[in-house]
C-alpha positions in Angstrom: 30.0 -28.8 10.8 28.8 -26.1 8.3 25.5 -24.3 9.0 22.6 -25.5 6.8 21.4 -22.6 4.7 17.7 -21.8 4.7 17.1 -21.4 1.0 14.1 -19.0 1.3 15.7 -16.9 4.0 19.1 -16.5 1.9 17.0 -15.7 -1.2 15.0 -13.0 0.7 18.3 -11.6 2.0 19.9 -11.3 -1.5 16.6 -9.7 -2.9 16.8 -7.2 -0.2 20.4 -6.4 -1.1 19.1 -6.0 -4.8 16.4 -3.6 -3.7 19.0 -1.4 -1.8 21.2 -1.4 -5.0 18.4 -0.3 -7.2 17.3 2.4 -4.7 20.8 3.9 -4.8 21.7 3.1 -8.5 18.5 2.8 -10.3 17.8 -0.3 -12.4 20.0 0.6 -15.2 23.1 1.1 -12.9 22.3 -2.1 -11.0 24.9 -4.9 -11.8 25.2 -8.4 -10.4 28.6 -7.5 -9.0 27.0 -4.5 -7.0 24.3 -6.8 -5.7 26.7 -9.4 -4.7 29.0 -6.8 -2.9 26.1 -5.5 -1.2 25.0 -8.8 0.0 28.4 -9.8 0.9 28.5 -13.0 -1.3 30.0 -14.3 -4.5 28.7 -13.9 -7.9 28.3 -17.7 -8.0 26.3 -17.6 -4.9 24.2 -14.9 -6.3 23.5 -16.8 -9.5 22.7 -20.0 -7.5 20.0 -18.4 -5.6 18.5 -16.0 -8.1 19.9 -16.5 -11.6 21.2 -13.9 -14.0 20.6 -10.1 -13.9 17.1 -10.3 -15.7 15.9 -13.1 -13.3 17.1 -11.1 -10.3 15.5 -7.8 -11.5 12.1 -9.6 -12.1 12.3 -11.4 -8.8 13.1 -8.3 -6.9 10.3 -6.2 -8.5 7.9 -9.1 -7.7 9.2 -9.3 -4.2 9.0 -5.6 -3.4 5.5 -5.4 -4.7 4.4 -8.5 -2.6 6.1 -6.8 0.4 3.9 -3.6 -0.2 0.8 -5.7 -0.8 1.5 -7.9 2.3 2.1 -4.9 4.5 -1.2 -3.3 3.0 -3.4 -6.1 4.0 -1.6 -6.9 7.3 -2.1 -3.4 8.4 -5.9 -3.8 7.8 -5.7 -6.8 10.2 -9.3 -7.7 11.0 -10.7 -4.8 9.1 -13.3 -5.5 6.4 -15.0 -3.6 3.6 -14.2 0.0 3.1 -12.0 0.2 6.4 -9.9 -2.6 5.0 -9.7 -0.7 1.7 -8.8 2.6 3.7 -6.2 0.7 5.6 -4.6 -0.7 2.4 -4.5 2.7 0.8 -2.8 4.2 3.9 -0.3 1.4 3.9 1.1 1.9 0.5 1.0 5.7 0.2 4.6 7.1 1.0 3.9 8.5 4.4 7.0 7.4 6.2 10.5 6.3 5.8 9.7 2.5 5.2 6.9 3.1 2.7 8.8 5.8 0.9 11.9 3.3 0.5 9.5 0.7 -1.0 7.9 3.3 -3.3 11.3 4.4 -4.3 12.2 1.0 -5.6 8.8 0.6 -7.1 9.1 3.8 -9.2 12.5 2.6 -10.3 11.2 -0.6 -11.6 8.2 1.2 -13.2 10.6 3.3 -15.2 12.6 0.5 -16.3 9.7 -1.4 -17.3 9.2 0.8 -20.3 12.0 -0.8 -22.0 12.2 -4.2 -20.3 9.4 -6.5 -21.3 9.8 -9.0 -18.6 9.7 -6.4 -15.9 6.6 -4.9 -17.5 4.9 -8.3 -17.6 5.8 -8.7 -13.8 4.3 -5.5 -12.9 1.1 -6.3 -14.8 1.1 -9.6 -12.7 1.5 -7.6 -9.5 -1.2 -5.2 -10.5 -3.5 -8.2 -11.1 -2.8 -9.6 -7.7 -3.6 -6.5 -5.8 -6.7 -6.1 -7.9 -7.9 -9.3 -6.4 -7.3 -8.1 -2.9 -9.3 -4.9 -3.6 -12.1 -6.6 -5.3 -12.4 -8.7 -2.1 -12.6 -5.6 0.0 -15.3 -4.0 -2.2 -17.3 -7.3 -2.1 -17.2 -7.2 1.7 -18.3 -3.6 1.7 -21.1 -4.3 -0.6 -22.3 -7.2 1.7 -22.0 -5.0 4.8 -24.2 -2.4 3.0 -21.4 0.3 3.2 -21.0 0.7 -0.7 -23.1 3.4 -2.4 -25.3 2.2 -5.3 -23.7 2.2 -8.8 -20.1 1.8 -7.8 -18.0 0.3 -10.6 -15.4 -1.9 -9.0 -13.0 -1.8 -11.8 -13.0 2.0 -12.0 -12.6 2.2 -8.1 -9.4 -0.1 -8.4 -8.1 1.9 -11.3 -8.5 5.1 -9.4 -6.8 3.4 -6.3 -3.7 2.4 -8.3 -3.6 5.9 -10.1 -3.7 7.6 -6.8 -1.0 5.5 -5.2 1.4 5.4 -8.3 0.9 9.3 -9.0 1.3 10.4 -5.3 4.5 8.1 -5.2 5.9 9.7 -8.1 5.2 13.2 -6.9 6.6 12.5 -3.4 9.8 11.0 -4.7 10.6 12.9 -7.8 9.0 16.3 -7.1 9.7 16.4 -3.4 6.3 16.2 -1.9 7.6 14.2 1.0 10.1 16.9 1.9 7.5 19.6 1.6 5.3 17.9 4.4 2.5 17.0 2.1 2.1 13.4 3.8 -0.9 14.9 5.7 -2.5 15.8 2.4 -2.1 12.3 1.1 -3.8 10.9 4.3 -6.8 13.3 3.5 -7.0 12.0 0.0 -7.1 8.6 1.3 -9.9 9.6 3.4 -11.8 11.3 0.6 -11.3 8.4 -1.7 -12.9 5.9 0.7 -15.6 8.4 1.9 -16.9 9.0 -1.6 -17.6 5.3 -1.9 -19.8 5.0 1.2 -23.5 5.0 1.1 -25.0 8.2 2.1 -26.7 8.7 5.3 
């Protein structure tokens, strides 16, 4: 009797294969054939679970961003307020192999989004999602009395995203990770959070 296929599990496996191909070939060099070969399946199976190439790219972009966000807020665990914000920042900076791998794929999708409207919209949706999580951290920090007066939540979140995206690009393209600058990124994460705290 044939084994029943868990649709969500199989879809996740195929998306992981898509990430691996994007990481090695870039978005422009990614083909459905390459993804199917990486996943060890036929083109028809790939299409059944994920659709055509554009559908796959959009789904893969969303999934890798969801993975990054999930890790960010799982690492925080029971942390709240600025401690939760600090943990989220630590989780998304490219400080180890796993985080660098996700960041690599994220950068590839960011570049492709310049000429791919569906990818661009998917990234905007992903940024809106993380903004909601970060707004919650800032709300908790305010309720806990941690946040200094006059903090503009939208500016803080913009700066958070700029810090993450900028450090990711420098680490992957300019070789910061190879130059041992991960420790500097950790210090920047501390400084980012500390400058939000109420003095005293």
